[in-house]
N, CA, C and O atoms as a printed pandas DataFrame, in Angstrom:
     atom_number atom_name residue_name chain_id  residue_number  x_coord  y_coord  z_coord
0              1         N          MET        A               1   -3.946   29.753  -22.157
1              2        CA          MET        A               1   -3.295   28.703  -21.393
2              3         C          MET        A               1   -4.087   27.405  -21.537
3              4         O          MET        A               1   -5.307   27.398  -21.373
4              5         N          SER        A               2   -3.413   26.336  -21.835
5              6        CA          SER        A               2   -4.063   25.047  -22.035
6              7         C          SER        A               2   -4.370   24.380  -20.710
7              8         O          SER        A               2   -3.647   24.544  -19.727
8              9         N          GLU        A               3   -5.447   23.632  -20.703
9             10        CA          GLU        A               3   -5.799   22.858  -19.521
10            11         C          GLU        A               3   -4.895   21.628  -19.459
11            12         O          GLU        A               3   -4.631   20.991  -20.479
12            13         N          THR        A               4   -4.427   21.303  -18.266
13            14        CA          THR        A               4   -3.599   20.111  -18.097
14            15         C          THR        A               4   -4.319   19.114  -17.205
15            16         O          THR        A               4   -5.211   19.472  -16.436
16            17         N          VAL        A               5   -3.917   17.865  -17.323
17            18        CA          VAL        A               5   -4.434   16.800  -16.475
18            19         C          VAL        A               5   -3.251   16.057  -15.879
19            20         O          VAL        A               5   -2.170   16.011  -16.468
20            21         N          ARG        A               6   -3.461   15.484  -14.723
21            22        CA          ARG        A               6   -2.429   14.678  -14.061
22            23         C          ARG        A               6   -2.653   13.225  -14.441
23            24         O          ARG        A               6   -3.735   12.677  -14.235
24            25         N          ILE        A               7   -1.612   12.605  -15.000
25            26        CA          ILE        A               7   -1.643   11.186  -15.325
26            27         C          ILE        A               7   -0.437   10.522  -14.668
27            28         O          ILE        A               7    0.399   11.187  -14.056
28            29         N          TYR        A               8   -0.364    9.211  -14.804
29            30        CA          TYR        A               8    0.754    8.461  -14.231
30            31         C          TYR        A               8    1.284    7.495  -15.283
31            32         O          TYR        A               8    0.523    6.767  -15.922
32            33         N          ILE        A               9    2.597    7.504  -15.447
33            34        CA          ILE        A               9    3.253    6.565  -16.354
34            35         C          ILE        A               9    4.299    5.821  -15.544
35            36         O          ILE        A               9    5.223    6.421  -14.994
36            37         N          ASN        A              10    4.141    4.502  -15.478
37            38        CA          ASN        A              10    5.029    3.671  -14.655
38            39         C          ASN        A              10    5.171    4.253  -13.250
39            40         O          ASN        A              10    6.278    4.360  -12.721
40            41         N          SER        A              11    4.058    4.620  -12.664
41            42        CA          SER        A              11    3.947    5.141  -11.290
42            43         C          SER        A              11    4.473    6.558  -11.106
43            44         O          SER        A              11    4.458    7.070   -9.986
44            45         N          LYS        A              12    4.932    7.201  -12.160
45            46        CA          LYS        A              12    5.460    8.568  -12.052
46            47         C          LYS        A              12    4.381    9.566  -12.457
47            48         O          LYS        A              12    3.806    9.443  -13.539
48            49         N          PRO        A              13    4.094   10.558  -11.605
49            50        CA          PRO        A              13    3.088   11.563  -11.969
50            51         C          PRO        A              13    3.609   12.485  -13.068
51            52         O          PRO        A              13    4.795   12.810  -13.122
52            53         N          LEU        A              14    2.698   12.893  -13.935
53            54        CA          LEU        A              14    3.060   13.754  -15.054
54            55         C          LEU        A              14    1.854   14.613  -15.407
55            56         O          LEU        A              14    0.740   14.105  -15.529
56            57         N          ASP        A              15    2.074   15.909  -15.570
57            58        CA          ASP        A              15    1.024   16.814  -16.022
58            59         C          ASP        A              15    1.199   17.035  -17.517
59            60         O          ASP        A              15    2.267   17.446  -17.971
60            61         N          VAL        A              16    0.139   16.760  -18.282
61            62        CA          VAL        A              16    0.168   16.929  -19.734
62            63         C          VAL        A              16   -1.078   17.681  -20.178
63            64         O          VAL        A              16   -2.042   17.805  -19.422
64            65         N          GLU        A              17   -1.052   18.181  -21.408
65            66        CA          GLU        A              17   -2.228   18.853  -21.949
66            67         C          GLU        A              17   -3.393   17.871  -22.011
67            68         O          GLU        A              17   -3.209   16.689  -22.301
68            69         N          ALA        A              18   -4.582   18.370  -21.736
69            70        CA          ALA        A              18   -5.774   17.528  -21.712
70            71         C          ALA        A              18   -6.066   16.890  -23.066
71            72         O          ALA        A              18   -6.778   15.888  -23.133
72            73         N          THR        A              19   -5.531   17.451  -24.137
73            74        CA          THR        A              19   -5.762   16.915  -25.483
74            75         C          THR        A              19   -4.674   15.945  -25.936
75            76         O          THR        A              19   -4.725   15.454  -27.063
76            77         N          ALA        A              20   -3.699   15.661  -25.089
77            78        CA          ALA        A              20   -2.577   14.787  -25.461
78            79         C          ALA        A              20   -3.043   13.346  -25.645
79            80         O          ALA        A              20   -3.983   12.890  -24.994
80            81         N          THR        A              21   -2.370   12.650  -26.538
81            82        CA          THR        A              21   -2.610   11.214  -26.688
82            83         C          THR        A              21   -1.693   10.465  -25.726
83            84         O          THR        A              21   -0.768   11.041  -25.153
84            85         N          ALA        A              22   -1.965    9.182  -25.561
85            86        CA          ALA        A              22   -1.120    8.367  -24.689
86            87         C          ALA        A              22    0.332    8.396  -25.166
87            88         O          ALA        A              22    1.249    8.514  -24.352
88            89         N          LEU        A              23    0.544    8.290  -26.471
89            90        CA          LEU        A              23    1.912    8.307  -26.999
90            91         C          LEU        A              23    2.571    9.667  -26.801
91            92         O          LEU        A              23    3.757    9.727  -26.476
92            93         N          GLU        A              24    1.840   10.752  -26.987
93            94        CA          GLU        A              24    2.399   12.083  -26.745
94            95         C          GLU        A              24    2.774   12.247  -25.274
95            96         O          GLU        A              24    3.785   12.871  -24.953
96            97         N          ALA        A              25    1.964   11.689  -24.388
97            98        CA          ALA        A              25    2.269   11.756  -22.957
98            99         C          ALA        A              25    3.542   10.979  -22.645
99           100         O          ALA        A              25    4.389   11.443  -21.881
100          101         N          VAL        A              26    3.674    9.800  -23.236
101          102        CA          VAL        A              26    4.899    9.016  -23.030
102          103         C          VAL        A              26    6.101    9.787  -23.552
103          104         O          VAL        A              26    7.149    9.800  -22.906
104          105         N          ALA        A              27    5.972   10.427  -24.703
105          106        CA          ALA        A              27    7.080   11.207  -25.268
106          107         C          ALA        A              27    7.472   12.350  -24.345
107          108         O          ALA        A              27    8.656   12.663  -24.218
108          109         N          ALA        A              28    6.500   12.974  -23.701
109          110        CA          ALA        A              28    6.797   14.052  -22.751
110          111         C          ALA        A              28    7.516   13.504  -21.525
111          112         O          ALA        A              28    8.332   14.196  -20.917
112          113         N          TRP        A              29    7.217   12.271  -21.167
113          114        CA          TRP        A              29    7.817   11.624  -19.999
114          115         C          TRP        A              29    9.207   11.086  -20.327
115          116         O          TRP        A              29   10.151   11.301  -19.566
116          117         N          ASP        A              30    9.340   10.375  -21.479
117          118        CA          ASP        A              30   10.613    9.744  -21.839
118          119         C          ASP        A              30   10.609    9.463  -23.344
119          120         O          ASP        A              30    9.959    8.524  -23.803
120          121         N          GLU        A              31   11.327   10.267  -24.091
121          122        CA          GLU        A              31   11.333   10.130  -25.552
122          123         C          GLU        A              31   11.905    8.785  -25.994
123          124         O          GLU        A              31   11.495    8.261  -27.030
124          125         N          THR        A              32   12.838    8.215  -25.237
125          126        CA          THR        A              32   13.403    6.908  -25.585
126          127         C          THR        A              32   12.325    5.833  -25.545
127          128         O          THR        A              32   12.260    4.981  -26.431
128          129         N          GLN        A              33   11.484    5.871  -24.523
129          130        CA          GLN        A              33   10.382    4.907  -24.425
130          131         C          GLN        A              33    9.372    5.124  -25.550
131          132         O          GLN        A              33    8.841    4.161  -26.105
132          133         N          ALA        A              34    9.106    6.382  -25.884
133          134        CA          ALA        A              34    8.178    6.679  -26.980
134          135         C          ALA        A              34    8.714    6.120  -28.297
135          136         O          ALA        A              34    7.951    5.578  -29.097
136          137         N          ALA        A              35   10.013    6.250  -28.525
137          138        CA          ALA        A              35   10.623    5.708  -29.744
138          139         C          ALA        A              35   10.498    4.187  -29.776
139          140         O          ALA        A              35   10.257    3.603  -30.832
140          141         N          ALA        A              36   10.662    3.545  -28.619
141          142        CA          ALA        A              36   10.525    2.087  -28.541
142          143         C          ALA        A              36    9.084    1.659  -28.831
143          144         O          ALA        A              36    8.859    0.599  -29.415
144          145         N          ILE        A              37    8.126    2.466  -28.432
145          146        CA          ILE        A              37    6.721    2.173  -28.738
146          147         C          ILE        A              37    6.480    2.327  -30.235
147          148         O          ILE        A              37    5.838    1.480  -30.856
148          149         N          ARG        A              38    6.990    3.396  -30.805
149          150        CA          ARG        A              38    6.823    3.621  -32.252
150          151         C          ARG        A              38    7.437    2.491  -33.075
151          152         O          ARG        A              38    6.910    2.132  -34.128
152          153         N          SER        A              39    8.550    1.929  -32.599
153          154        CA          SER        A              39    9.227    0.861  -33.345
154          155         C          SER        A              39    8.620   -0.515  -33.085
155          156         O          SER        A              39    8.979   -1.483  -33.755
156          157         N          GLY        A              40    7.706   -0.613  -32.118
157          158        CA          GLY        A              40    7.062   -1.887  -31.823
158          159         C          GLY        A              40    7.743   -2.708  -30.751
159          160         O          GLY        A              40    7.291   -3.812  -30.449
160          161         N          GLU        A              41    8.822   -2.201  -30.163
161          162        CA          GLU        A              41    9.518   -2.935  -29.102
162          163         C          GLU        A              41    8.748   -2.903  -27.789
163          164         O          GLU        A              41    8.809   -3.850  -27.005
164          165         N          ARG        A              42    8.027   -1.820  -27.550
165          166        CA          ARG        A              42    7.263   -1.642  -26.320
166          167         C          ARG        A              42    5.843   -1.245  -26.678
167          168         O          ARG        A              42    5.557   -0.859  -27.811
168          169         N          MET        A              43    4.954   -1.345  -25.690
169          170        CA          MET        A              43    3.578   -0.912  -25.893
170          171         C          MET        A              43    3.057   -0.283  -24.612
171          172         O          MET        A              43    3.633   -0.442  -23.536
172          173         N          ILE        A              44    1.961    0.429  -24.756
173          174        CA          ILE        A              44    1.329    1.102  -23.628
174          175         C          ILE        A              44    0.168    0.235  -23.155
175          176         O          ILE        A              44   -0.640   -0.224  -23.962
176          177         N          THR        A              45    0.087    0.012  -21.843
177          178        CA          THR        A              45   -1.066   -0.676  -21.270
178          179         C          THR        A              45   -1.698    0.222  -20.219
179          180         O          THR        A              45   -1.096    1.190  -19.754
180          181         N          ASP        A              46   -2.935   -0.127  -19.856
181          182        CA          ASP        A              46   -3.580    0.599  -18.767
182          183         C          ASP        A              46   -3.186   -0.050  -17.446
183          184         O          ASP        A              46   -2.329   -0.933  -17.418
184          185         N          SER        A              47   -3.797    0.376  -16.374
185          186        CA          SER        A              47   -3.428   -0.131  -15.045
186          187         C          SER        A              47   -3.731   -1.615  -14.881
187          188         O          SER        A              47   -3.188   -2.260  -13.984
188          189         N          ARG        A              48   -4.599   -2.170  -15.746
189          190        CA          ARG        A              48   -4.952   -3.592  -15.663
190          191         C          ARG        A              48   -4.089   -4.459  -16.560
191          192         O          ARG        A              48   -4.208   -5.685  -16.546
192          193         N          GLY        A              49   -3.215   -3.823  -17.347
193          194        CA          GLY        A              49   -2.365   -4.567  -18.262
194          195         C          GLY        A              49   -2.979   -4.767  -19.631
195          196         O          GLY        A              49   -2.449   -5.527  -20.442
196          197         N          ILE        A              50   -4.093   -4.094  -19.905
197          198        CA          ILE        A              50   -4.745   -4.187  -21.205
198          199         C          ILE        A              50   -4.120   -3.154  -22.136
199          200         O          ILE        A              50   -3.960   -1.991  -21.768
200          201         N          GLN        A              51   -3.769   -3.589  -23.345
201          202        CA          GLN        A              51   -3.112   -2.683  -24.287
202          203         C          GLN        A              51   -3.985   -1.467  -24.565
203          204         O          GLN        A              51   -5.198   -1.577  -24.744
204          205         N          THR        A              52   -3.340   -0.307  -24.595
205          206        CA          THR        A              52   -3.993    0.962  -24.887
206          207         C          THR        A              52   -3.496    1.457  -26.237
207          208         O          THR        A              52   -2.294    1.439  -26.505
208          209         N          ALA        A              53   -4.411    1.895  -27.081
209          210        CA          ALA        A              53   -4.020    2.440  -28.386
210          211         C          ALA        A              53   -3.193    3.702  -28.186
211          212         O          ALA        A              53   -3.490    4.517  -27.313
212          213         N          ASN        A              54   -2.165    3.856  -28.994
213          214        CA          ASN        A              54   -1.282    5.024  -28.877
214          215         C          ASN        A              54   -2.038    6.328  -29.026
215          216         O          ASN        A              54   -1.658    7.332  -28.424
216          217         N          GLU        A              55   -3.102    6.332  -29.820
217          218        CA          GLU        A              55   -3.835    7.570  -30.075
218          219         C          GLU        A              55   -4.956    7.842  -29.076
219          220         O          GLU        A              55   -5.728    8.784  -29.261
220          221         N          THR        A              56   -5.056    7.039  -28.029
221          222        CA          THR        A              56   -6.051    7.270  -26.981
222          223         C          THR        A              56   -5.776    8.608  -26.307
223          224         O          THR        A              56   -4.644    8.889  -25.914
224          225         N          VAL        A              57   -6.807    9.427  -26.173
225          226        CA          VAL        A              57   -6.652   10.719  -25.499
226          227         C          VAL        A              57   -6.609   10.473  -23.992
227          228         O          VAL        A              57   -7.406    9.702  -23.457
228          229         N          VAL        A              58   -5.680   11.129  -23.320
229          230        CA          VAL        A              58   -5.517   10.951  -21.871
230          231         C          VAL        A              58   -6.704   11.555  -21.125
231          232         O          VAL        A              58   -7.447   12.370  -21.673
232          233         N          HIS        A              59   -6.869   11.147  -19.880
233          234        CA          HIS        A              59   -7.866   11.760  -19.004
234          235         C          HIS        A              59   -7.253   11.898  -17.617
235          236         O          HIS        A              59   -6.271   11.230  -17.291
236          237         N          ASN        A              60   -7.830   12.755  -16.820
237          238        CA          ASN        A              60   -7.293   13.008  -15.491
238          239         C          ASN        A              60   -7.248   11.712  -14.683
239          240         O          ASN        A              60   -8.250   11.006  -14.573
240          241         N          GLY        A              61   -6.088   11.407  -14.124
241          242        CA          GLY        A              61   -5.921   10.211  -13.307
242          243         C          GLY        A              61   -5.570    8.952  -14.078
243          244         O          GLY        A              61   -5.433    7.884  -13.480
244          245         N          ALA        A              62   -5.423    9.054  -15.395
245          246        CA          ALA        A              62   -5.097    7.872  -16.208
246          247         C          ALA        A              62   -3.786    7.258  -15.727
247          248         O          ALA        A              62   -2.848    7.963  -15.355
248          249         N          ILE        A              63   -3.744    5.936  -15.744
249          250        CA          ILE        A              63   -2.546    5.196  -15.350
250          251         C          ILE        A              63   -2.098    4.368  -16.544
251          252         O          ILE        A              63   -2.841    3.525  -17.046
252          253         N          PHE        A              64   -0.881    4.618  -16.989
253          254        CA          PHE        A              64   -0.307    3.877  -18.110
254          255         C          PHE        A              64    0.959    3.175  -17.646
255          256         O          PHE        A              64    1.681    3.664  -16.778
256          257         N          ARG        A              65    1.209    2.021  -18.243
257          258        CA          ARG        A              65    2.453    1.295  -18.002
258          259         C          ARG        A              65    3.080    0.995  -19.364
259          260         O          ARG        A              65    2.382    0.730  -20.343
260          261         N          ILE        A              66    4.393    1.043  -19.402
261          262        CA          ILE        A              66    5.127    0.739  -20.622
262          263         C          ILE        A              66    5.731   -0.653  -20.438
263          264         O          ILE        A              66    6.488   -0.889  -19.496
264          265         N          VAL        A              67    5.390   -1.569  -21.342
265          266        CA          VAL        A              67    5.831   -2.961  -21.223
266          267         C          VAL        A              67    6.408   -3.439  -22.545
267          268         O          VAL        A              67    6.218   -2.804  -23.583
268          269         N          ARG        A              68    7.115   -4.563  -22.501
269          270        CA          ARG        A              68    7.622   -5.175  -23.734
270          271         C          ARG        A              68    6.452   -5.591  -24.600
271          272         O          ARG        A              68    5.446   -6.091  -24.096
272          273         N          ALA        A              69    6.579   -5.388  -25.891
273          274        CA          ALA        A              69    5.476   -5.684  -26.807
274          275         C          ALA        A              69    5.421   -7.147  -27.215
275          276         O          ALA        A              69    4.341   -7.676  -27.480
276          277         N          ARG        A              70    6.546   -7.790  -27.267
277          278        CA          ARG        A              70    6.567   -9.170  -27.746
278          279         C          ARG        A              70    7.265  -10.063  -26.738
279          280         O          ARG        A              70    8.256   -9.689  -26.109
280          281         N          GLN        A              71    6.717  -11.238  -26.613
281          282        CA          GLN        A              71    7.338  -12.230  -25.762
282          283         C          GLN        A              71    8.040  -13.236  -26.662
283          284         O          GLN        A              71    7.457  -13.725  -27.629
284          285         N          THR        A              72    9.274  -13.539  -26.347
285          286        CA          THR        A              72   10.003  -14.539  -27.126
286          287         C          THR        A              72    9.881  -15.889  -26.444
287          288         O          THR        A              72    9.522  -15.964  -25.269
288          289         N          ALA        A              73   10.177  -16.947  -27.168
289          290        CA          ALA        A              73   10.076  -18.292  -26.615
290          291         C          ALA        A              73   10.928  -18.433  -25.359
291          292         O          ALA        A              73   10.526  -19.112  -24.415
292          293         N          GLY        A              74   12.083  -17.808  -25.336
293          294        CA          GLY        A              74   12.958  -17.888  -24.176
294          295         C          GLY        A              74   12.394  -17.198  -22.948
295          296         O          GLY        A              74   12.799  -17.497  -21.824
296          297         N          ASP        A              75   11.452  -16.267  -23.155
297          298        CA          ASP        A              75   10.827  -15.566  -22.042
298          299         C          ASP        A              75    9.658  -16.339  -21.453
299          300         O          ASP        A              75    9.229  -16.057  -20.334
300          301         N          ASP        A              76    9.137  -17.314  -22.198
301          302        CA          ASP        A              76    7.945  -18.048  -21.789
302          303         C          ASP        A              76    8.362  -19.343  -21.113
303          304         O          ASP        A              76    8.867  -20.254  -21.769
304          305         N          LEU        A              77    8.155  -19.428  -19.807
305          306        CA          LEU        A              77    8.558  -20.616  -19.060
306          307         C          LEU        A              77    7.720  -21.832  -19.430
307          308         O          LEU        A              77    8.141  -22.964  -19.192
308          309         N          ASP        A              78    6.534  -21.617  -20.013
309          310        CA          ASP        A              78    5.669  -22.723  -20.419
310          311         C          ASP        A              78    5.879  -23.121  -21.875
311          312         O          ASP        A              78    5.166  -23.987  -22.381
312          313         N          TYR        A              79    6.837  -22.511  -22.552
313          314        CA          TYR        A              79    7.074  -22.776  -23.969
314          315         C          TYR        A              79    7.504  -24.216  -24.177
315          316         O          TYR        A              79    8.386  -24.721  -23.482
316          317         N          ASP        A              80    6.876  -24.870  -25.136
317          318        CA          ASP        A              80    7.218  -26.243  -25.492
318          319         C          ASP        A              80    7.489  -26.270  -26.992
319          320         O          ASP        A              80    6.574  -26.051  -27.786
320          321         N          SER        A              81    8.713  -26.531  -27.385
321          322        CA          SER        A              81    9.089  -26.481  -28.797
322          323         C          SER        A              81    8.631  -27.700  -29.585
323          324         O          SER        A              81    8.874  -27.774  -30.789
324          325         N          LEU        A              82    7.972  -28.661  -28.933
325          326        CA          LEU        A              82    7.528  -29.868  -29.644
326          327         C          LEU        A              82    6.473  -29.522  -30.574
327          328         O          LEU        A              82    5.957  -30.393  -31.274
């Protein structure tokens, strides 16, 4: 029997294998979000909003958030096209 750890993705608790990567954990939580990460549309951040590498091994209590990977000019209120 494999050891599991409790992590959180977008505030939702999830038990995954202790050897899982952040991306594998996201795939266990929501395969659609994992596909968006693989395609570059979304990325994984830690609880502080700092990008986390997909291959980072999870640890007990880890907090991950799934966010948009790219900001477009229309999303940036401070954008100046000059």
